[in-house]
C-alpha positions as CSV (number, residue, x, y, z in Angstrom):
1,M,61.0,87.2,150.5
2,Q,59.0,84.0,151.0
3,T,55.4,83.3,150.2
4,F,53.2,81.8,152.9
5,L,49.7,80.3,152.8
6,I,47.7,81.2,155.9
7,L,44.8,79.0,157.3
8,K,42.6,79.6,160.3
9,L,41.3,76.6,162.3
10,Q,38.4,77.6,164.5
11,G,35.5,75.5,165.9
12,G,33.6,74.7,169.1
13,M,35.5,71.4,169.4
14,Q,38.8,70.2,167.8
15,S,40.7,67.0,168.4
16,W,44.2,66.3,167.1
17,G,45.1,62.7,167.9
18,T,48.4,62.0,169.6
19,H,49.7,58.8,171.3
20,S,46.7,56.6,172.0
21,F,46.4,54.5,175.1
22,E,44.0,51.8,173.9
23,D,40.6,53.1,175.1
24,Y,41.9,56.5,176.0
25,R,42.4,58.8,173.0
26,P,43.9,62.2,174.0
27,S,44.4,65.3,171.9
28,A,47.5,67.3,171.4
29,V,47.1,71.0,172.3
30,F,47.8,72.1,168.7
31,P,47.1,70.6,165.2
32,T,49.5,67.7,164.4
33,R,51.2,67.2,161.1
34,S,49.2,64.1,160.4
35,G,46.0,66.1,161.2
36,I,46.9,68.9,158.7
37,V,47.8,66.3,156.0
38,G,44.4,64.7,156.6
39,L,42.6,68.0,156.5
40,L,44.3,69.1,153.2
41,G,43.9,65.6,151.8
42,A,40.2,65.7,152.3
43,C,40.0,69.0,150.4
44,L,42.1,67.6,147.6
45,G,40.0,64.4,147.4
46,I,42.9,62.0,148.4
47,E,41.5,58.7,149.4
48,R,42.7,57.0,152.7
49,D,44.3,54.1,150.9
50,D,46.2,56.3,148.3
51,V,49.5,56.0,150.1
52,E,51.5,57.6,147.2
53,A,49.3,60.8,147.1
54,R,49.3,61.1,150.8
55,S,53.1,60.8,151.0
56,K,53.5,63.5,148.2
57,L,51.2,65.9,150.1
58,N,53.2,65.3,153.3
59,A,56.4,66.2,151.5
60,S,55.0,69.4,150.0
61,F,55.0,71.9,152.8
62,N,56.7,73.1,155.9
63,L,54.3,73.6,158.9
64,T,54.0,76.2,161.6
65,V,51.1,76.5,164.0
66,R,50.2,79.3,166.4
67,A,47.7,78.9,169.2
68,D,45.6,82.1,169.1
69,K,44.1,81.5,172.5
70,S,46.0,80.9,175.7
71,S,45.8,77.5,177.6
72,I,43.7,79.4,180.2
73,N,41.0,80.3,177.6
74,M,41.2,77.0,175.7
75,Q,39.7,74.1,177.7
76,R,39.9,70.4,177.3
77,I,37.0,68.0,177.8
78,T,36.8,64.2,177.8
79,D,33.8,62.4,176.3
80,Y,32.9,58.8,177.0
81,H,31.9,56.9,173.8
82,T,30.0,53.7,173.5
83,V,29.8,52.2,170.0
84,L,27.6,49.3,169.1
85,D,27.7,47.2,165.9
86,A,31.2,48.4,165.0
87,R,33.1,46.7,162.2
88,K,36.4,44.8,162.4
89,V,39.3,45.4,160.0
90,D,38.0,42.5,157.8
91,G,34.5,44.1,157.6
92,S,32.8,41.6,159.9
93,A,30.6,42.8,162.8
94,R,31.8,43.0,166.3
95,K,29.6,41.4,169.0
96,D,31.0,43.5,171.8
97,A,30.6,47.2,172.3
98,I,33.6,49.5,171.9
99,L,34.2,51.8,174.9
100,S,36.5,54.7,174.7
101,S,37.2,58.1,176.3
102,R,38.1,60.8,173.8
103,E,39.6,64.2,174.4
104,Y,38.6,67.5,172.7
105,L,39.8,71.1,172.7
106,C,36.9,73.6,173.3
107,D,36.8,77.0,171.7
108,A,40.3,76.7,170.3
109,C,41.6,78.8,167.4
110,F,44.8,78.3,165.5
111,T,46.7,80.0,162.8
112,V,48.4,77.6,160.4
113,V,51.3,78.7,158.2
114,L,52.3,76.6,155.2
115,S,55.4,77.3,153.1
116,F,56.1,75.4,149.9
117,C,59.4,74.7,148.1
118,E,59.8,75.3,144.4
119,N,59.4,71.6,143.4
120,S,56.7,70.6,145.9
121,P,54.6,67.6,144.6
122,Y,51.5,69.7,145.5
123,T,51.8,73.4,144.8
124,Q,50.4,76.2,146.9
125,E,48.0,77.1,144.0
126,E,46.6,73.6,144.1
127,I,46.0,73.7,147.8
128,V,44.3,77.1,147.6
129,Q,41.9,75.8,144.9
130,A,41.1,72.8,147.0
131,L,40.4,74.9,150.0
132,A,38.0,77.0,148.0
133,K,36.1,73.9,146.7
134,P,37.0,70.9,148.8
135,S,36.2,67.4,147.5
136,Y,35.4,66.0,151.0
137,T,34.1,68.0,154.0
138,P,37.1,69.2,156.1
139,V,36.8,68.7,159.8
140,L,39.0,69.7,162.8
141,G,40.5,66.3,163.6
142,R,37.3,64.3,163.9
143,R,34.1,64.1,162.0
144,S,32.3,65.4,165.1
145,C,34.3,68.6,165.0
146,P,33.0,70.9,162.2
147,L,34.5,74.2,161.1
148,H,33.1,77.5,162.3
149,R,34.6,79.5,159.4
150,P,36.4,78.9,156.1
151,L,39.9,77.5,156.3
152,F,41.6,79.9,153.9
153,E,42.7,83.2,155.4
154,M,45.2,84.7,152.9
155,V,48.6,84.4,151.1
156,L,51.3,86.7,152.4
157,E,54.9,87.5,151.6
158,A,57.4,88.0,154.4
159,E,61.1,87.4,155.3
160,N,60.3,84.5,157.7
161,V,57.5,82.7,159.6
162,Q,57.7,84.9,162.7
163,E,57.3,88.1,160.6
164,V,54.2,86.7,158.8
165,L,52.6,85.6,162.1
166,E,52.9,89.2,163.4
167,M,50.8,90.3,160.5
168,I,47.9,88.0,161.4
169,S,45.5,88.8,164.3
170,P,45.9,88.4,167.3
171,G,49.6,88.9,166.6
172,K,50.8,86.8,169.5
173,G,50.5,83.3,171.0
174,I,52.6,80.2,171.4
175,I,54.2,79.1,168.2
176,Y,54.9,75.4,167.2
177,S,57.3,75.4,164.3
178,E,59.3,72.9,162.3
179,T,61.8,75.7,161.7
180,R,64.2,76.3,164.7
181,L,63.3,79.8,166.0
182,P,65.6,81.9,168.2
183,G,64.9,81.3,171.9
184,S,62.6,78.3,171.1
185,A,62.5,75.0,173.0
186,P,62.5,71.6,171.1
187,L,59.8,69.0,171.4
188,R,59.8,65.6,169.8
189,M,56.4,64.6,168.2
190,R,55.4,61.3,166.7
191,D,52.9,62.6,164.2
192,V,54.4,62.3,160.7
193,P,52.3,59.9,158.5
194,M,54.5,57.1,157.1
195,P,54.0,55.8,153.5
196,T,52.3,52.6,154.7
197,P,48.7,51.2,154.2
198,V,48.2,51.0,157.9
199,R,48.4,54.1,160.2
200,Q,52.0,54.4,161.4
201,F,53.8,57.6,162.3
202,A,57.4,58.8,162.4
203,T,58.9,61.5,164.7
204,R,59.8,65.1,164.0
205,D,61.2,68.0,166.0
206,V,58.9,70.9,166.8
207,Y,60.3,74.2,168.2
208,I,58.1,76.0,170.8
209,L,58.1,79.7,171.2
210,G,55.7,82.0,173.0
211,E,54.8,84.2,176.0
212,E,54.8,82.5,179.4
213,D,51.1,83.0,179.9
214,Y,50.4,81.3,176.5
215,Y,52.8,78.4,177.1
216,A,51.3,74.9,176.8
217,V,52.6,71.5,175.8
218,P,50.8,68.2,175.0
């Protein structure tokens, strides 16, 4: 039997950044690995520039996500942003306005399953404690996307990730797993945070499994 930590991600809006196209910033249709690392990092109090701690957190868990609503019931919207008096990387003020279009998922709900190895740099117990009393306010991908309910759902024991997902309501939905599942289809994602001061990402394989009416890809 394995032990799994279950989270629920629910909110009016969520946004999980994927490949950016300059002024167009789309969202993946499910929480990315970098997004989950950032979410847990906020709860743990890991600073953005603490590359070592961020890398240890990224190496601590295996990730599976289930979309609890079908793509028909989960809508995407695009919001046009105008930002004045923004700062450059060196801290100086920009004279020009920043224009961008940003994508959000509306009324989405996800079940997140984390499994930890025996020698994980961050343990399951540490994550549970941080979820109960987060150091920084966790958000669903962007600061404009607050939680509608607490992140922590429960800790369960099961033979595998599919068995544990069957125990969690609604018991069905498309699964995005880092573990190869029977009958699943592979998808290459570039969402693994690299151990660098600047934001760079490596690729990983995600295996998709779900009913036809739930099927959705980025």
